[in-house]
C-alpha positions in Angstrom: -0.1 0.0 0.1 2.7 2.4 0.8 4.4 1.7 -2.4 1.3 2.4 -4.4 1.0 5.8 -2.5 4.7 6.6 -3.6 3.9 5.6 -7.2 0.8 7.6 -7.2 2.5 10.7 -5.9 5.3 10.5 -8.4 2.8 10.2 -11.4 0.6 13.0 -10.0 3.7 15.2 -9.8 4.7 14.5 -13.2 1.0 15.3 -14.4 0.9 18.5 -12.6 4.3 20.0 -13.7 3.7 19.0 -17.1 -0.1 20.2 -17.2 1.2 23.6 -15.6 3.8 24.2 -18.4 1.5 23.3 -21.1 -1.3 25.6 -19.6 1.4 28.5 -19.3 2.6 27.9 -23.0 -0.9 28.2 -24.4 -1.9 31.1 -22.3 -2.2 34.6 -23.8 0.2 36.7 -21.7 -1.0 40.0 -23.1 -4.5 39.5 -21.7 -5.2 42.6 -19.7 -7.9 40.9 -17.3 -6.9 37.5 -15.7 -7.6 35.5 -12.4 -5.1 35.3 -9.8 -4.5 32.8 -7.1 -2.2 35.4 -5.3 -3.2 35.9 -1.6 -1.3 39.1 -1.4 -3.4 40.6 -4.4 -6.6 39.4 -2.7 -5.7 41.1 0.4 -4.7 44.2 -1.5 -0.9 44.3 -0.8 0.9 45.4 -4.1 4.1 43.6 -3.5 4.4 39.9 -4.2 7.6 38.1 -4.9 5.7 35.4 -7.0 3.5 37.7 -9.1 4.5 37.7 -12.7 6.2 34.4 -12.7 3.5 32.7 -14.8 3.4 35.6 -17.4 7.2 35.4 -17.3 7.1 31.6 -18.2 4.4 32.2 -21.0 6.3 35.0 -22.6 9.4 32.5 -22.6 7.3 30.0 -24.3 6.1 32.6 -26.9 9.8 33.7 -27.7 9.9 36.9 -26.0 12.9 36.7 -23.8 13.1 40.2 -23.0 9.5 40.6 -22.1 9.9 37.3 -20.0 12.7 38.8 -18.1 10.9 42.1 -17.6 7.9 40.3 -16.1 9.9 38.2 -13.5 13.6 37.8 -13.8 13.5 34.2 -12.2 11.0 33.0 -15.0 13.8 31.3 -17.1 15.3 29.5 -14.0 11.9 28.3 -13.0 11.3 26.7 -16.4 15.0 25.1 -16.4 14.2 23.9 -12.7 10.6 22.3 -13.8 12.0 20.6 -17.0 14.9 19.3 -15.1 12.2 17.8 -12.5 10.0 16.6 -15.4 13.0 14.7 -16.9 13.9 13.3 -13.5 10.5 11.9 -13.0 10.2 10.3 -16.4 13.6 8.8 -16.2 12.6 7.3 -12.9 9.3 5.9 -14.4 11.1 4.5 -17.4 13.9 2.9 -15.6 11.1 1.2 -13.4 9.2 0.0 -16.3 12.1 -1.6 -18.3 13.4 -3.4 -15.0 
């Protein structure tokens, strides 16, 4: 049972990161109005260290490197880290299936 939970968690993580990046890739970052999950924005606080990260990633997938960096300087690094994590999860699953 413990092993089954572990595999489910890894597949869920792989699904979540992949889906998130795909949604950001197809998002229109130039849209004026958008829904935000930012708790700081809901509370009326204007500064949030994470705001703009999704738009930054979306601009990066649209090939706009300068706009991506202007939106959030860590967007490029976030994509690199997420792609590395997706690769690691796929590699773990592939080795498990071939063994």
